[in-house]
N, C-alpha and C positions, 0 to 999 in steps of 0.2 A: 791533381791537375798541375800542369806546368804553366805558370802565369808570369807575364812580364809587365812591369809598370813603366810607362813613359811619363816622367815627372813624379817619381816616387816620394819626393821630399815634402810634398804638401801636407797640411794638417790632416785632411781627410784621407788622402792617398796613403800616407805611411801607416796610418792606423788600420786601413783595410789590408795592407801588405802584412802587418803584424798578425792580424786576425787569421789570414789564410795560412801563414806560416805556422801558427799555433794549431790550426786544423789539420796540418800535415801536408799541405800543398807545397810544391817546389816554386819558390818565389825569387825572381830577379828584378832589377830595376835600374833606371838611369835618371839623372837630373844634372842640370848645369850648375846648380848651387843648392846646398842643403844647410839649414841652420838648426840650432837647438830650439826645442827639445827633440825635433824629428831626428837630427843627426845622431845624437847619443842613443836614442831608443832603437834606431835601425842598427847601429853598431853593436849594441848589446846582443842582438839576435843574429848577427852575421849577415845582415841584409844591406848594409851601407855599401854603395858602389865604390870600388877601389879607386876609380878615377872619375871626376866629374866631367860631364859632357855627354854627347850623343854618339852612340856607336852602332851603326847599322848591323855590324857583325853579331851583335847580341840577338838579333831577330832571325829566327830559323823556323823551319817547317814543323818542328816537333812541339812548338808552343800550342797549348790548347786555347789560350786567350791572351790578348794584349789589352791592357786597361790604360786609357788615355786621360791624362789629367788636364785641367784647364790651363795650367801653366805652359803646356806645350803649344807650339804654333802649328798651323795647318801644313807648313812645309818642313816639319821636323823630319830629319833624316831617318830616324827609326820608324816613324809613322809611314813614311813613303815606302820603306822596305817591307813593312807589314802589309801594306795595301798591294804591293807588287806580288807578294807571295800568296795573297788571298786569305790571310789569317783572319780569324774572328776578332774584331776590334770592338771593345765595349767602352762606353762612358762609365764613369763611377756609378751613377744611379742605375744604368742598364744592367751592370754586372750584379748589383745588389738585388735587383728584381729577379734575375735569372737564378740566383742562389736561394731565393726565398719563395719561388713559385708555389710550392706545396705547403707553405706556412700561412697562418692567419696574420696578415699584415696590418699593423696599427700605425697610421701615419699622422704626425702632428704638424699642422701647417698654420701659417699666419705671418703677418709682417713682424710681429713682436711676440715674445713669450715662448716661442716654440722650444728653444733650448732648455729653458727653465721647466716647462711642463714635462718634456721628455725626461729630464733629470729627476723630477719628482716621481714620475711613474716608475722609473728604474730603481730609485731609492726604496720605494715602498715594496716593490717585488723582491728586491735583494734582501730587505729586512725580514720578509716572510719566506725566504729561501725558495722563491719561485724563479726557476731558471728560464730565461728567454734570450733569444738573439736580439741584437740592437745595433743602432748607429745613432750617435748623439754628437752634437757640435762642441762639446766641452769635456775636459777631463774631470771625471767624477771621483769623489772620495770612495774608496772601496772597490774601484774598477780599474783593472790594469790598462785597458785600452778603450778607445772611443767607439770601437766596432767589435762585435762578436758574431761569428757565424758557426753554427754546428749543424750536424745532420739530424740530431735528435729532437731539438726543441720545436714545439708546435707554434709558438708565437714569435714574431719579430716586431720590435718597436723602432720606428724610423722617424728621425727628424726630417720634415719635408721642406727643404729649401726651395725658394722660387727662382734662384739664380740659374744660369745656363748650365747645361750638362757637360759639354766638351767643345773644343774648337770645331768639331765636325757635327755636333748635335746641339742646335741652338734652342731646344726645348727646355723649359724649366725642369729642374730635377724632379720636383714632386709630381709632375705629369706622368712619370714613368713607373711609379710604385703600385698603382692599382690597388688601393687599400680596401680591406674588408671593413675596417673601422677607421674613421678619420676624425680629426678635430680641427676646427678653425677658430683661432683666438682673436684675430683682428686684422683689419686691412688699413694700412696707412702708406701712401705712396713712397716707394723706395726704388733704388737701382735705376735712376733716371737715364743712365747711359744705355740701358737695355730696353726700358719701357718709357719712352719719351713723354707719354701722356698718362694721366691718372686712369682714364678709361681703359687704356691698353693694359695697364697694370692690374686693374680689377678683373679684366677678362681672364687673366691667368688663373685666378681663384675659381672662376666659373668653370673653366676647363677641368681644374682639380676635382670639383664636385662631380663632374660627369665621369671621371675616371674611377669613382668608387664602385666596387663590384655591386651589381644589382642585388637588392635584398640586404645590402650592408647598412652601415649606420654612420651618421655625421653628428658629432657633438659640437655645438656652436655657441659662441659667446653672444647672447642676445642683447648685451649692453652696447655692442659695437653696431652702429646703424648700418654700415656697409655690409657686414657679415649677415646681420638679421635679414636685410632686404634680399641679399643674394641667395641665402639658403631657403628662405620661405617662399621665394619665387620659383625655385627649382622644381621641375616636374619629374626629375629622375627618380626611379623606383627605389628609394632608400628610406630608412627610418631616420627621424630627426629628433634630437634631444637638446633643447636649449639649456644653458646654464648662465648664472649671474654671480656676482660677488657675494659671498656669504657674509653674515653679520659678524663684526669683530669690534674690539675696543683697544685703545692704546693707553696704557697706564704706566707711568714711570719708565718710559723707554722700552716697555715690553708689550708685544702684541698678543692679545688674547682672542683666540678663535672661538666663536660660539659653536658648541657641539651638543648632541643629545645628552651627554654626560655633564654638561656645564662648560664654563669658560676654560680653554686649554691654552697655555703659553706655547708659542711657536718661535722658531729661530728666525724665519724670514719675516719681512714686513713690507708695508706699502699696499695700497688698494690693488695695484696691478698684480702683485704677487699673490694676494688673496684670491683674485680672480683666476690666476693661473692654477692655484691650488684646487679650486672647485672643478676646473676642467680636468685636471689630473684625477680627481676623485671619481668623476663620471667614467673616465677611461678604465680606471682600475676596477670599478664595479662591473663593467662589461667583460673584464678579464678574470672575474671571479673573486675579487677582494671586496669584502663587505665594508660598510662605513666604519664600524668599530675598529677593524683591523687597519683600515686606511689611516684613521686619526692617530692610532697608536704609533704607526710608523712615521707619519709625516712630522710629528712633533720634533724629531731629531734631524730633520733635513736642514742643512745649513746654507744651501744655495749652490748653484752651478759656478764653476770657475769663471772669474772675471765678471760675475753678476753680483753687484753690491758686495764685493769682496772686502772684508775688513782688513785695513792696513795697520792701524794702531788705535789704541784707546787708553784713556785714563779715567779718573773719576768724573770729569766734567767736559771732556772733549773726545771726539772720535773722527777717524778718517777712513773713507771708503774709496775704492776705485770701481768703476763700472764700465762695461762694454757699450753703454748707450751712446748712440751717435745720430740716429734718425730723430726728427722732431718729436714724434709721439713718445719715443722711449726716453728722450731727454726730459720732457715735461713730466712723465710719470715717475721717473726716478728721482728727480729734484723734489717733486711734491711728496714722495714717499719719505725721504729723509727729513723734510721739514715737519711732516706729520708725526714722525717717530720721536723727534726731539724739538718740539715747538718752542721751547724756551731758550734754545741755543741759537747763536748767530750762524747762519748757513752760508759758507763759501762754496759756490758751485762753479766748477771750472769745466769748460767744454773745449775739446780740440776738434776743429773741423778738418777731417782727414780723408773721408771717402769722396769718391767721384761726385756723388749727388750733392754732398754738403758744400763742395767747392764750386758748384755750378751756379752762376748768378740767377738763372731762371728759377732755381729751386730754393734759394736762400729765404724767400719770403715765407716758406713753410715753417720757419723757426720762430715766427712771431709769437711771443708769449711763452716760449718753451722754458725760459729761465726766470719767469715771474715769481716763482716760489722762493727764490734765493734772496737772501739779504744783500750779499755781494755776488754779482754775476761776472764771470771772467770768460772770455773767448780767446783761444789761441789758434792761429793757423799759420802755415808756412808758405810764403810766396813761392819758395823753391818747389814745394810739393805741387802747387798749382802748375808750375812750369813743367815739371816732370810728367804730369798727367795731360799736358798739352791742352790746358783749358784757358779760357779768357782770364786775364788778371782780374782780381777782385780787390777792392779798396776797403780800408777801415770804415769809410763812410757808408759803403754798401752793407757791411756787417752791422753797423749801428742801426741803420734804417731797417734792416731785416728783423732784428730782435725787438725793436721798438722799446728800448730802455735807455733813458738819457744818461744813466750812471754806469752803463756797461764798460767794463775794463777790457781793453783789447791789446793782445801782444802778438807780434809776428816773428820774434826772435827767441829761440829756445833759452839762450842765456838770460835775456831780460825777464822772461816768464819765470824761470827758476829763481832769479834774484827777487822778483816781486813776491813769489810764494814764500820764500824763506825770510822775508822781512815782515810778514804778517804775524799778529798775535792771535793764536788760536785758543786762548783761554775761553772756556764756556762756549765752544764753537763746534760745528760739524763741518768737515772738509769733504767735498765730493769731487773726485777727479773722473770725468767721463771722456772716454775716447776708445776708438778701435786701433789707435796707435800708441805712441809713448811721449808725446809732446816734444818731439825732436831729440829724444835721448834722455829723458828724465829717469833717474834711477829711483824706483818706488821704494827701495829699501832705505834710501836716504830720507824719504818722506816721513818715515817712522820717527825721526828725530824731532819733527814738528809737534808731535803729541807725546811728550816724554812721560 
């Protein structure tokens, strides 16, 4: 195939471009800006555009497909040329579906945990040399790219994101995959800029259920009340398999998972991750991996990139960074670190960075999210609020939302860094949660805090 990417530099888009290039397709692309790691990875394969910008002359009648990224606008010159020529234009998820029509599609959905669950499944399959196609939202140890597409593999495992597909296709991505096997991990309101009410957000998961191929299966977290209610009320002709958090213990900073062979130490920790693990076990079982083989493989799973990622540790202190930003993720991650190291002082820092987290109407959702921390810190940038063209938010609104009298609030990257580096982290756990970087914090420098 001859495929052109409009906005090739995105995390998902450049990985798909690399996957098609590896498969032997002819790939071209454009973007107005590309940063690392996308830039260096595209350059290594000869796919980096020679000049940044949009060039309608790159669009011609011999292209088999044009893939449109979310970064592109509806008036993009290349998009307009492609429409003028009547070329086939796909959103990212549309193209993935077209490439996997004849495969058994396994789709992992939910407001939280989907990247980790998908990563766990792929880790187990890779451990046992089971080759599958996949798309996952994080770089995994042992995997070259976040996307793989082949002609030969029978299964494809897809992380099912509920965000919009493209500037032309405003359907959530996971509505387009039509899974044979699906998982639903949890529902907690997110993406307020797209789904302005909780009811509207929940509706997207109801539609996801209806897209499962008749006779297919849904694996669902019955500990999540919204998921349980939604799945069990569905009259769609599919099989339903509930799961819940397996029993485990924490001893001396080590999590021990109860298995038929006895307690087994695992690398990941936190109730939410144990819940994710059980969902992954069910999916692997339906893909032909028995429980014994699953436990053998999952023992060595260290986590997905940016999910409770270890920065530094010594004998009595530890530092993690985590992608958590929505209220439910923040609460679960903070609780997990406190449970793992209950005798250490927990410094939990959260950057409010996403559209939802910087919206006054949404802030109240964070109530209690940092309650497990001994010291709770919130950072946000008024400049980021301005760039996103949102209403200004005050420190008073932040304090009111979290309902913590001792909440530490910083709005300047320099003052936040100065505060962080002035703390004593002896016998402490440091947790840095954000989908950003605190206005330019170098996480390599953070290692110096835990010598």
